[in-house]
N, C-alpha and C positions, 0 to 999 in steps of 0.2 A: 193436459198439452200443455196449460197455464204453470205445471208444477216443471216441464222440460223446457219453456222459454225460461223461465225465471232461474234456472239450472243457466244456460246458456248464459243468459247476460249476466250474473255473479261471473263466471269464469272471463267471460272475454273481459268485463271490466275489473278482474284482478289480473291476466293477463295485460292488460293496458298501461294497469298499474307499476306494471316491472319494464314494462321498455316506454312508456313516454319519456323518461327523464331524457337528459342530453345539458349538453354544453349549451351555455347561449353567448351572446357577445353582449357584455353587460355595460359598452356603450350606449347599446340599443333597448337590454330587457334588463329588467332589475329584477330580478325574482326573493322569494323567501323562505330562511330556512325553516319553519316552523310558522306554521298561517292557523287562526279563526276568524273565519268572516262572515259576516250577519247581511244578508239584505231584505227589505222590505220593500213591496214593489205593490202600486194601483192597477191594473193592468184590464183591457177591454178585449175580448178573447169573439172572435169571426170562425164560423165552421160552414161551409154550406158544400153537401154532396147532390149531384146532379144527376139524370136518369135520363138517355135521349133515344126514340127510338130512331134506327135507320131501315132502308133499302125494304119497305114495304109496298109492294104496288099496287095496293090499294088506295094511295095517299102521297101525292106530290110531295117534293122535296119540302117547298113551303109549310105546307100544313105538319108534318113529321116534325122540322124545328119549332113550328110551335106547340105543340107536343111535349116539346121539353120540360122535365118535372126539375123544382128545385126545392131541399128540402133546407131550412136554417132552421137551428134553433134558437131561442130568444137566451141570452145570458146577461144580464146584468154586468158593469162594471164588478169585477172583483179585486182583493186581496191576495196576496202572497208570500211566502217568506225562504229564501235561501240561506243555505248555510253550507261553508266550505269547510272542512280541519283538512290540513295536512294533505289540499291540493284535489282531494274528493269533496262533488258538489252534488248535492240533494235540492230540491224545491215542491214545496208544494202550493197550489192554490187552491183559494178558499172562500165562503161566502160567513158571514157573521152571522145573519140571518139570512129568509128567503126574502126579504123585500129589500137587500144590502144593495142602495145606491141607486133603488132603481123607484121611475116617478111615474111612470106608465098606466100600470094598473095592470099587463097584460098577463095572461100564465107566464111564468117562467119555467125555465128547462133547466133538471137535475144536470148537474155537470163536474165532474174530476178531472182532476190534472197533478201526475206525479211525471218528475224529470230528476235526470242522474246523468253527471258528469265528470271525466277526466279529461286533464289539459295537460300535456306535455310539451317537449321542445319539436319531438319529431312526430307524436302519434297523439290524438285521441278522441275520446269515446264518447257517446252519446247516447243515454236511452231514455225513452218517454209512454205513458201511458193517458191517455184520453178517453174519455166518458161520457155521450152527448146522451138524454132521454127524454121527450115530450119536443115534439118538432111541430112545426109550424110547415106550410109547404105550400107550392101556388106556380100556374103554368102559364103560357103569356092566355090563351084563350078563356082563363077564369075572371070575367066580370065585377065578380062579388068583393073582387081584391078590394081594401080601402089600404089607409096607412098602418092599422095596425094588424094587418096580418090574418084576415080571420078564418084562416083553414088551418085549422087544427089535430092535430091529433099525436094524444097521450101514450099512444101504442109504440110510437118510434121509438128507436135503438137505435145508435150508433158508438161504436167505441173502435180504437185502434190501440198497438203499439210496435214497438219496434225498435232498433236501434243501427247505429253507426260509427263506423270504422271513417276518420281524416287523417289522413295523412298530408303534412305540413312541409313543405319541398325548403321553405327559406325559412324554417324555425329557428336558425341562430341569432337571426335580426330582427321577425315576428313575431308575435306575440300572440296567437288567435284569442289565451286564455287572459291576457289582457284587455282586448279590442272589445271582444261580449260578455264576458266574466268579472272581468274589472278585477281580478286575484293576483293580477302579477302586475308590475310597471310596463309602459313602455317608455323610454328613454326620450326617444327617436324614431321618426316618422317612417315606416320599412309597411313591406307587402310581399306577398308570396302566392304560389299557386297552387292549388288542392287538389284530392283528388280522393271520393267520398264512395265507402261500401257499406248499404243498405240492406237491413233485412224489414221487410214491412209487413202487418197484418193490417186491414182492418176489415168492419161491416158493417151494414145497415140493416136494422130487419123490423118488420109488424106482422100484423096477420093479416093484412094489405098493402100493401104500398103504391098500388098502382090507383090511382079514384075511379072512378066511373066513367066519368066524362072522357075518359082519355083510354080509354080500357081497349080498341077496337084499333089505335094507334098503336098500340105495343103488340100484338098480334100473340105466337106464342108467351113473351112474358106478361102478359092479361094477369095470370095471377100471383104475381111473385110478392114471395114472401121474406125471403133472403138476399144479398148478393153481397160473397164475402171471396177476401181475394189476399194469399198471399203472394208478394213480391221480393225479386234480388233486383236491384240499383245499385248505377253507378253514376256515379255523378263529379265531374270536375268541374272548376272555377277561380278565382280569384276574390282575394280577402287584403284588405290594406287598412294601418291605422294612422291615420294621419295626426300629429300632436303637440305643442306649443305651451310650453309651462304646468304640466299637467292636466291643461285643454283638452281634449279628443274630440276627432268625426272617426267613424270608422262604417268598416260596408264591407258589404261578401254578394256574391254573384255566384251561383251555379245551377249549371243544367246536366243532366244526360238520360237514358234509358235503361230499360230493363227490360224484365220477364215475368209475367204476373200468371197466377194459375189459378181463374175465376170460377166460384158456383154460386150455381144460381137455382134456387128451390122454391119447390110450390108445393101444394098440398096433395099432388099425388106422385111428388115424387123431388129427384134432383139430376142436373150432368155441369159438367165439368167442359171451361172453355181454355184456352193459352190465351193471352197477350201480350201485347210488346210495350209497354206505357213509357211516355218520357213525363218528365217529372223537373222538376227546377225549384231553387232555393234563392231567399233576397232577405238578408239583413243589415240593418244599421241601427245606430246606437251615436249618441249626442250625450256627451258631458265632461264634469271634472273626475281625475281619478289620481288623489289624492296617495300618502302616503299611510294614512289613520283612514281618512273620510273622502267616502264618495257617494257621486249621482248625480242622472242623467237621466235621457229617454229615450228610447227603444220602438223598435217595429221589425216584423218580422213577417214570411211570411213561405207556404209550402203548396205548391199547386202538380197538382199530377193528371192524366188524362190519358187514357186505353180504349180502342175499340175491337168490336169483332164484329159481323155481320151486319147482327141485327140489331146492336144495342152501344150505345159506348157512354162510357163512366167519367164522372169528372169529382177533382174532388181539391178544395182549398181551405188551409189552415191559417186563422194569419192570428196577430195580436200586437196593440201596442200599449203601453202605459210610461209609466216613470218609476224612479227607485232610488233608494238612500240605501246608504251601506258601511259600516265600520269594521276593522280588522283589527287585531291582535298581532302581531307580529314579531321574529323577530329575523334582522335583517341576514341574506349572504353576505360573503365578503366577496369583490371582487379580483378577479386576475390580479389584476395589478396591485391589491392590495398583501395578497396572501405571497405574492414573490418580496415583496415588499419584508413581511413578516420574516416569511425565509432568511432572505436579503441577510435580515439586521439577526438572526437568530446565529446565523452562519457568522456573522463579523462578532457577534458575542462569545459564542465558543473558542473560536481563534484568538482575539485578545486574552483570553480566559486560561487557555493553553498557553499561549506567549508569555502570561504574566506568573503561571506556575514555572517554567522553564527559568525565566529570570529570578524568582524565590529560590529554585533550588539551586542555580549556580551562583545568590549570592550569600547561602548559607554555604556551601560550599567553600567560598572563598575567605567568609568568616571564621571558619574552623580552622583554615589553611593558615591564617594569622593567627590565631590561637597558637594556634599549633609550635609557630616559629617567637612567638611571646613566649613558651613554654619551655622552649629548648633553651633560651638567654638568660 
């Protein structure tokens, strides 16, 4: 399955690389002919996965609400690097050591993240892989909780991967790339409506996901070991980039829904359900985007929620941080520059042709005069 997914992502990336281009209004967007950019960043990642029981006739709505389980990995601030070569970007988040930038002494979760993107004028493509291992968990009725999140389960793992195709309706004047990837320059403020089509897989698993204290509230889900979801999602929204003298403030807000195939696995077997999740995305960035040097701060959040008759699942992935980057570029020429060059070339060709004709006439005239003198 993973090989098939990797092949699909590669095929999509190649397809979007071919389709992503297009003309831009050079008064608003400055692109580059050749590009190599590197971006370094410090990032704080957040991940929340929750399960909530529903419609259990043995308990009140309030009791079921208090039995909501919330799973969180503990991930101290990490570092990352992003490379962009000729419009194709990839980023990887890592830790130098297990205790990197951590002063709490808490047991830390394992974490991996890889992202890839291609942004053009009319279309964009994004893909990602995230993996979390070793979780803290809590529920409202757990009085043993302290600020250090004492409930810890090293057996819990969550991972997800997916891909998104983004349509940008005002791509001639608004660059999604400049707003959130900083490998294009936004000269003037602009915005655009967008439409995104997303394929997403996510899974939460452990030998026993439901703590003993709240098992009675979960009915037939008492022995749950795995919740696996495949989803197709559609989101629409608006993005903008406000610029002034290379300083910028950008933001995007999208929302939508989709269809999801859910799998619930137990020691004795598994069953499937169909759900219709609601999803949302928010992104913002503030900083300086120069021709060679760029820096700023950013924040992102993705949320989803889906429900079936007896259980509700919710997920939130968030991050915020600071970045600094540099590029080696060759500037493309604007339409005005290209027209001026073509005009100068045409004028030079006309002048050369006229000179050749004048030289030919002068030579003919000189030959004629020489012939007359010879006759005399």
